[in-house]
C-alpha positions in Angstrom: 128.1 62.2 101.8 131.3 63.0 103.2 131.8 63.5 106.9 131.5 67.4 106.6 128.3 67.4 104.5 127.0 64.6 107.3 127.9 67.0 110.2 126.4 69.9 108.1 122.8 68.0 107.7 123.1 67.0 111.4 123.5 70.3 112.5 120.6 71.4 110.2 118.3 68.5 111.7 119.3 69.6 115.2 118.8 73.3 114.8 115.6 72.6 112.9 114.3 70.1 116.0 115.4 73.0 118.4 113.2 75.7 116.4 110.6 73.5 116.7 110.7 72.6 120.1 111.3 76.4 121.0 108.2 77.2 118.8 106.0 74.6 120.5 106.8 76.1 123.8 106.1 79.3 123.1 102.6 78.8 121.5 102.0 76.2 124.6 102.8 79.2 127.1 100.2 81.4 125.3 97.7 78.2 126.3 97.0 77.8 122.5 95.0 74.8 121.3 96.4 72.1 118.4 93.8 74.1 115.9 95.3 77.4 116.9 98.7 76.5 116.5 97.9 75.0 113.3 96.1 78.1 112.0 98.9 80.3 113.2 101.4 78.2 111.5 99.5 77.8 108.4 99.9 73.9 108.7 97.4 71.4 107.1 96.1 68.1 109.0 94.8 66.7 111.8 95.1 68.3 115.1 95.8 64.8 116.7 99.0 64.6 114.5 100.2 68.0 115.5 101.5 66.5 118.7 104.1 64.8 116.7 106.0 68.4 116.9 106.0 68.0 120.8 108.8 65.6 120.4 111.3 64.5 118.3 109.8 65.5 114.8 111.0 68.8 113.5 108.5 71.2 111.4 109.1 71.3 107.9 112.0 73.7 106.5 109.8 75.8 104.4 110.4 79.5 104.1 106.8 80.4 104.9 106.5 78.7 107.8 109.9 79.9 109.0 108.6 83.6 108.5 105.4 82.8 110.6 107.7 81.5 113.1 110.1 84.7 113.1 106.6 86.8 113.7 105.5 84.5 116.7 108.7 85.0 118.2 109.0 88.8 117.8 105.4 88.9 119.0 106.3 86.9 122.2 109.2 89.3 122.9 107.4 92.3 122.5 104.5 91.0 124.8 107.4 90.4 127.3 108.5 93.8 127.0 105.1 95.4 127.3 104.1 93.2 130.4 107.4 92.7 132.2 106.0 92.2 135.5 103.2 90.0 134.3 104.5 87.0 132.2 100.4 85.6 132.2 99.2 89.0 130.5 100.3 88.4 127.0 98.4 85.2 126.8 95.3 87.0 128.0 96.2 90.1 125.7 96.3 87.9 123.1 92.6 86.7 123.5 91.2 90.0 124.5 89.0 92.0 122.0 90.8 95.1 121.2 90.0 98.7 119.7 93.1 98.3 117.6 91.9 95.4 115.9 88.3 96.6 115.1 87.4 94.8 118.2 88.7 91.6 117.3 91.6 89.9 119.6 95.1 90.0 118.0 95.0 86.0 118.3 91.8 86.0 115.8 93.6 88.7 113.4 96.8 86.8 113.3 94.7 83.1 112.5 92.1 85.2 110.4 94.6 87.1 108.3 97.3 84.7 108.0 100.9 86.3 107.5 99.9 90.2 107.1 97.7 89.6 110.4 100.9 88.5 112.2 102.6 91.5 110.7 99.9 93.6 111.8 99.8 92.7 115.4 103.8 92.9 115.8 103.4 96.3 114.1 101.1 97.7 117.2 103.3 95.9 119.7 106.9 96.7 118.5 107.2 100.2 117.1 110.5 99.7 116.0 108.9 97.0 113.7 106.6 99.6 112.6 109.3 102.2 112.0 111.0 99.9 109.7 107.8 98.7 107.8 107.1 102.3 107.3 110.3 103.1 105.3 111.1 105.9 107.1 114.4 106.9 107.3 116.5 108.7 110.3 117.4 112.0 109.5 
């Protein structure tokens, strides 16, 4: 492996570790348990093994996992925009039953419906995402 190839590989590993740490911090800030984190990320295994991602093990570089992380980051950003003066409200909102979600909590929608549930929750929080998904074009 050449020096430039090795630098790219190291950068990718470093980026992947940063993504993992950021995602873990986000999920922990929501007060989620390891089982809930694993379900949101669609990761298999035992919850006790999931703790390895809190330290120096990056998530696998899989397209499906990266898409889910993108949804979660956008949901977190939308929650911070929706509740700018109360950072703990997003954590509460995720667990609270909601009419928009057929009396289910947004968290249960995201876990039970997988990627489709993540997209649905994001579309309810972020009108620009919902607009993009509708296929509408500005006139």
